[in-house]
Every structure is written in C-alpha cells, then in structure tokens.
N, C-alpha and C positions, 0 to 999 in steps of 0.2 A: 757622947762621942761627937766631936766637932769636925765638920767637913768644911773645908775652905776651897773655893774655886781658884784656879790659877789666875794670875793677875790679868792676863789677856782675856780670859773668859769673863772676868768681872767687868772689864771695859766694854765687852760686847753687850752685856746685860744693861749697863748704864746707858749706852747709846740707844739701845732698843727702847728703853723706858722713855728717854728724851724724845725720840721720834714719835712715840704714841701720844705723849703729852702735847707736842706741837700739833699733831694731826687733830687731836680733840679740840684744841683751841681754834684752829683754822676752820674747822667744820662749822663753827658758830658765826663765822664772818662771811658775808656775801663774796662770791668769787670775784665780782667786779662791781664796785659801787656805781650806781646810776647817777648821772648828774641831776640835780634838782630841776624841776620845771619852773621857769621864770614866771614872775607875777605879771610881766608886761611883755608885749610882742608887737611887731609891725608885720602886717600880713597883706596879701593880695588875694582877693576873692574873685572868682570867675564863675558866673551862673548862666546856664543855658536853659531856657524855658520854651517848649514847643507846644502850641495849642492846635489841636485837630478838631474842627467843628463836627459834632455828631448830629445835632439839630440846631435850630435857630438859637436856642437857649442853653444847650448843653455842649461843653467842650471836654474832650479827653486831653489830659495834660501829661507831658513828660518833662522830667527834671534831671539836670546833671550839674554837679558843682565840683570844682577843684579849688582848694584854698592853700596858698603857699605861705608858710610861716617861718619862724626862727629867723626873723629879719629877711623874709622873702627869699629863702635859700632852698627850701625843700617842701614837697607836698605834705601837709600835716592833716588834711581833712578831705575825704572823697565821699560824695553823696550821689546816689541815683534813686529815682523814684517815679511814681506815676499816680494819677488820680483823676477826679472829675470836678468840674465846676458848673454851677447852675445859676443862670440869671433869673431871679424870681419875678422880674417884670416891673412894669411902670407903676409908680404910686403917685397919685395926684398929678403934678406936672413935672415929676422927676424923670431922669433918663431911664432907659431900659435896664441899665446895670445898677440902678439905685441900691438894690440888695443882691449880693452874690453869695451863694453858699458853696463851700468847697470841702472836699475830703481827699486826702492823698496819703501815700505811704512813702517812707524814705528808708533806705539802707545806708548806714553811715559807718565809715572806718576812719578813726582818728589816730594820729601818732603824736601825742603831746611831747614826747622826748624820745631820744634814741633808744631803741630796744623795747619800747612800750607801745603796743598795738591794741586798740580797743574797738569793739564792735557794738553797734546799736541799731535796733529796729524802732522806727518812730511812726506812730499813727497820728494824723492831724485832722482836726475839724475846725472850720473857720466860717465866720459870717462877716462880710464887709459891706459897710454902708458908704455910698458915694452920693454927694450932692453938690451942685454948683452954687456959688455966691458971687454973682457977677461973673467976672472973668476967672475968678479963683475957684479951683476945684478942691473940695475937702473930702477926706475919706477916713473911716475909722474901722480898723480890723480887729475882731475879737477871735483869738485863736486858742484852742485847747490842744495840747499835745501829750501823748502817752509815750514815754521813753522806756523801751524794754532793753535792758542792758545788765551787765554783771559788774559788781555784785548786787547792786540795789537799783530797781526800777524806780521811775519817778513820773509825776504828772505836773505840768506847768500850764499857767494861763499867761497869755501875752496880749497886750493891748498896744496897737500902733496907730497913732494919729498922724496923718500926712496932709500937707498943703502943696498943691500944684498950681503953677502959674504958666499957662500955655502962651505960645507966640507962634507966628508963622513966618517962614522964610520962602524964598522963591522956589527952592527945590525940596521943600519938606516942612515938617512941623518941628518946633523946638520948644522946650519947656524947662523950667527950674522947679525943683521940689526940695522940701525939707520934711523930716519926720522925726518923731520921738516915740520910742517903744520901751515899755516896762514889762518885766517878767515877775510873776509870782510863782514860787516853787513850793509845792506842798511837802516835799521831802525835808525842807528846812523851815516851813511855815513863815516865809519872809519874802519881801520884794527883793530878789537877789541880784537882779541885773537891770541895767539901763543902757539903751542905745540911742544915740543921736546921729542923724545923717543929713547931708546936704549934697545935692548933685544936679547934673544936667541930663535931660532926656532928649533924644533926637529920633523922630520917626522918618525913616528913609523912604518907605512906601507902605502900602497896606499890609505887607507881609513881614516887615522887619522893623523893629525898634531897638535902639541901644541906649543904655544908661551908663554914665560914669559918675562915681560919687565918692565922698569921704565919709567914713563912719568912725565914731568914737564909742567904744564899749567900756563900761565900768562894771566890774564884778569882783567883789572882795572875797568870794568863796572859791571860784574856779581857778585853775592854773593852766595856762595863762588866762587871766580874767580881764585885765585892762589892755585893750587893743587899740591900735591905730590901723585903720583899714583903708586901702584904696580898692574900690569895687568896680567891676564891669559886669553888666547884665545884658544878655542878648535874648530878645524875645521874638520868636518866630511864630507866625500864624499861617497855617497852610490853607 
C-alpha cells in the first residue's frame, strides 16, 4: 500500500531537511573569523619602576607597564609586579653595585588581537654585573624567567649587555646607552628572540630618572614578533 503526502506537506519536509543540513554545516564554521595577528607592529612602551630602600643593600621594587600596540592605537600589554634586589657589595675596586641579585614576580595580561585575551604569571631571577671602563659603564644581566601560562608554560634565559656613557649638565646628569639582548627559549630549544635598543637617560634629581629609547625586536616565532618600539621608563627612588 503506497502512501503519498500532499504536495504542500512534501515541500515542508524538503525545507525542514534543507534547514537541518545548513545548520549542520554552519555549526562547523566559527561564528566570526578572528583577524590574523600581524607579524610586525609599532608600539609604545611605558614602564614605571619604584624602588623603596629596605636596608643599605636591599630594595623593595614595584613595577607597572602599559604597552600600546596595533600601531600605537590600543593597550595590548599590561604588567604589574613586585620584588627585591640585593647589592652584593664591593669587589676589589669595583663600585658597591658591581653585583646585583634580583627576584621579582609579574602578572601579565596581553591582547595580541581583538577578542583574544591571555594571562601569564612570571617569576624572574637575575644577576647583573656592572663595572666601569674609564668613563664608560658596562653591565651584563643574566635573567631566568618562568612563564606560567595556558596552554603551555615555558622557561627562558635572557642575556643583556649594555653600554652607558654618562655626562653632566648644569641641572642634572645625562647619558647615552645602547644594549643588545638575546633570548633562549627551552620550549623551542632555540635562540628565539633578539632585541637591540639605543636611548637617552636623564637624572633629574636623586629621586627621579627618566629614559627614552628606540628598540628593535626580531622574533620569527611570536606574533607579532618583529617590533619597532618607542619606550619611556620612569625610575623613582623613595
């Protein structure tokens, strides 16, 4: 016995099946495609560092950072943290801060692209050597950082070598500096990043020093990894 649906009922079944088919296909497509993160960016970095003396050799340090990216149009990186630094003392005829040991913690929120927010907790341990050669100041910082983040945590080693040439003005001290920093990332087992910077430093008084600099970063793994940066650092000592 053959049963046939009325013509209008057959149309209803046809449209119902068509809607289900389209819904199944659309469920496999993201609701809104996110724009890709560019490989290169121009950014403005603002860093505030506050040092509170605890003893003659120990400082308690506070850190705050805002980085504007996407061609300096929006905050893409926010960092706050705290830690301690210890001046190990004089060696031979070197200055009191010949060796400085530091440990600090940072809480970091980044927005590499619209709708993408990432959190990171970072632990840092550093040893910095400083020694003068005539009027030129040389420093070498060795930094290990543990990056606790999702989905994969990582550990990096950073080495930064810096040259400072100080000068004096009537109303304060003025200096020129240049630095080179390389990053070794154990998550990729490679030297993954390089930073070169050059800038000016001005000491206004014993409590406040400001730096302005240009930094070029090259990183073929991160996005954005290649950066042109104008940086401002404000250092306050209470």
